Biotite code that builds the C-alpha atoms (Angstrom):
import biotite.structure as struc

atoms = struc.array([
    struc.Atom([-60.375, -18.103, 346.946], chain_id="A", res_id=1, res_name="UNK", atom_name="CA", element="C"),
    struc.Atom([-64.498, -18.938, 346.962], chain_id="A", res_id=2, res_name="UNK", atom_name="CA", element="C"),
    struc.Atom([-65.354, -16.082, 344.771], chain_id="A", res_id=3, res_name="UNK", atom_name="CA", element="C"),
    struc.Atom([-62.669, -17.319, 341.922], chain_id="A", res_id=4, res_name="UNK", atom_name="CA", element="C"),
    struc.Atom([-63.995, -20.358, 342.190], chain_id="A", res_id=5, res_name="UNK", atom_name="CA", element="C"),
    struc.Atom([-67.383, -19.361, 341.154], chain_id="A", res_id=6, res_name="UNK", atom_name="CA", element="C"),
    struc.Atom([-66.129, -17.170, 338.825], chain_id="A", res_id=7, res_name="UNK", atom_name="CA", element="C"),
    struc.Atom([-64.788, -20.207, 337.400], chain_id="A", res_id=8, res_name="UNK", atom_name="CA", element="C"),
    struc.Atom([-68.075, -22.118, 337.706], chain_id="A", res_id=9, res_name="UNK", atom_name="CA", element="C"),
    struc.Atom([-70.009, -19.558, 335.785], chain_id="A", res_id=10, res_name="UNK", atom_name="CA", element="C"),
    struc.Atom([-67.811, -19.097, 333.591], chain_id="A", res_id=11, res_name="UNK", atom_name="CA", element="C"),
    struc.Atom([-67.141, -22.501, 332.681], chain_id="A", res_id=12, res_name="UNK", atom_name="CA", element="C"),
    struc.Atom([-69.113, -23.591, 329.248], chain_id="A", res_id=13, res_name="UNK", atom_name="CA", element="C"),
    struc.Atom([-68.560, -27.205, 329.015], chain_id="A", res_id=14, res_name="UNK", atom_name="CA", element="C"),
    struc.Atom([-71.255, -28.466, 330.356], chain_id="A", res_id=15, res_name="UNK", atom_name="CA", element="C"),
    struc.Atom([-73.200, -26.373, 328.548], chain_id="A", res_id=16, res_name="UNK", atom_name="CA", element="C"),
    struc.Atom([-71.567, -28.242, 325.396], chain_id="A", res_id=17, res_name="UNK", atom_name="CA", element="C"),
    struc.Atom([-72.541, -31.265, 326.548], chain_id="A", res_id=18, res_name="UNK", atom_name="CA", element="C"),
    struc.Atom([-76.112, -30.993, 327.242], chain_id="A", res_id=19, res_name="UNK", atom_name="CA", element="C"),
    struc.Atom([-76.386, -29.553, 323.553], chain_id="A", res_id=20, res_name="UNK", atom_name="CA", element="C"),
    struc.Atom([-74.303, -32.713, 322.628], chain_id="A", res_id=21, res_name="UNK", atom_name="CA", element="C"),
    struc.Atom([-76.854, -34.970, 324.340], chain_id="A", res_id=22, res_name="UNK", atom_name="CA", element="C"),
    struc.Atom([-79.994, -32.301, 322.627], chain_id="A", res_id=23, res_name="UNK", atom_name="CA", element="C"),
    struc.Atom([-78.689, -33.476, 319.291], chain_id="A", res_id=24, res_name="UNK", atom_name="CA", element="C"),
    struc.Atom([-77.932, -37.082, 319.735], chain_id="A", res_id=25, res_name="UNK", atom_name="CA", element="C"),
    struc.Atom([-82.179, -36.914, 321.308], chain_id="A", res_id=26, res_name="UNK", atom_name="CA", element="C"),
    struc.Atom([-83.234, -35.560, 318.058], chain_id="A", res_id=27, res_name="UNK", atom_name="CA", element="C"),
    struc.Atom([-81.031, -38.068, 315.867], chain_id="A", res_id=28, res_name="UNK", atom_name="CA", element="C"),
    struc.Atom([-82.701, -41.097, 317.868], chain_id="A", res_id=29, res_name="UNK", atom_name="CA", element="C"),
    struc.Atom([-86.492, -39.549, 317.547], chain_id="A", res_id=30, res_name="UNK", atom_name="CA", element="C"),
    struc.Atom([-85.533, -38.714, 313.800], chain_id="A", res_id=31, res_name="UNK", atom_name="CA", element="C"),
    struc.Atom([-84.372, -42.567, 313.201], chain_id="A", res_id=32, res_name="UNK", atom_name="CA", element="C"),
    struc.Atom([-87.157, -43.727, 315.200], chain_id="A", res_id=33, res_name="UNK", atom_name="CA", element="C"),
    struc.Atom([-89.886, -41.928, 313.305], chain_id="A", res_id=34, res_name="UNK", atom_name="CA", element="C"),
    struc.Atom([-88.031, -43.417, 309.876], chain_id="A", res_id=35, res_name="UNK", atom_name="CA", element="C"),
    struc.Atom([-88.254, -46.930, 310.839], chain_id="A", res_id=36, res_name="UNK", atom_name="CA", element="C"),
    struc.Atom([-91.207, -46.752, 312.026], chain_id="A", res_id=37, res_name="UNK", atom_name="CA", element="C"),
    struc.Atom([-92.653, -45.539, 308.690], chain_id="A", res_id=38, res_name="UNK", atom_name="CA", element="C"),
    struc.Atom([-90.019, -48.085, 306.799], chain_id="A", res_id=39, res_name="UNK", atom_name="CA", element="C"),
    struc.Atom([-91.803, -50.394, 308.984], chain_id="A", res_id=40, res_name="UNK", atom_name="CA", element="C"),
    struc.Atom([-95.017, -49.706, 307.938], chain_id="A", res_id=41, res_name="UNK", atom_name="CA", element="C"),
    struc.Atom([-94.205, -49.855, 304.686], chain_id="A", res_id=42, res_name="UNK", atom_name="CA", element="C"),
    struc.Atom([-92.509, -53.373, 304.727], chain_id="A", res_id=43, res_name="UNK", atom_name="CA", element="C"),
    struc.Atom([-95.222, -54.735, 306.633], chain_id="A", res_id=44, res_name="UNK", atom_name="CA", element="C"),
    struc.Atom([-97.725, -53.690, 303.880], chain_id="A", res_id=45, res_name="UNK", atom_name="CA", element="C"),
    struc.Atom([-95.308, -55.247, 301.489], chain_id="A", res_id=46, res_name="UNK", atom_name="CA", element="C"),
    struc.Atom([-95.261, -58.914, 302.928], chain_id="A", res_id=47, res_name="UNK", atom_name="CA", element="C"),
    struc.Atom([-99.128, -58.565, 303.671], chain_id="A", res_id=48, res_name="UNK", atom_name="CA", element="C"),
    struc.Atom([-99.324, -57.575, 299.401], chain_id="A", res_id=49, res_name="UNK", atom_name="CA", element="C"),
    struc.Atom([-97.529, -61.026, 299.029], chain_id="A", res_id=50, res_name="UNK", atom_name="CA", element="C"),
    struc.Atom([-99.191, -62.744, 301.401], chain_id="A", res_id=51, res_name="UNK", atom_name="CA", element="C"),
    struc.Atom([-102.670, -62.116, 299.629], chain_id="A", res_id=52, res_name="UNK", atom_name="CA", element="C"),
    struc.Atom([-101.373, -62.384, 296.391], chain_id="A", res_id=53, res_name="UNK", atom_name="CA", element="C"),
    struc.Atom([-99.923, -65.809, 296.771], chain_id="A", res_id=54, res_name="UNK", atom_name="CA", element="C"),
    struc.Atom([-103.314, -67.151, 298.451], chain_id="A", res_id=55, res_name="UNK", atom_name="CA", element="C"),
    struc.Atom([-104.843, -65.849, 295.765], chain_id="A", res_id=56, res_name="UNK", atom_name="CA", element="C"),
    struc.Atom([-102.486, -67.484, 293.160], chain_id="A", res_id=57, res_name="UNK", atom_name="CA", element="C"),
    struc.Atom([-102.503, -71.302, 294.944], chain_id="A", res_id=58, res_name="UNK", atom_name="CA", element="C"),
    struc.Atom([-106.520, -70.855, 295.315], chain_id="A", res_id=59, res_name="UNK", atom_name="CA", element="C"),
    struc.Atom([-106.749, -70.279, 291.492], chain_id="A", res_id=60, res_name="UNK", atom_name="CA", element="C"),
])
């Protein structure tokens, strides 16, 4: 009985699949985080340019 249980436990692949899905999800989250940081940097630069050009237009 114990040997049958151990054989089933060793042959079970469902845990490995769950771990693979978890790793894929973590990779996707990492890629999204990096992409959002890049978009945020670009957006901040754009608004800083808008601000400086608006200030320059108001002072002239």
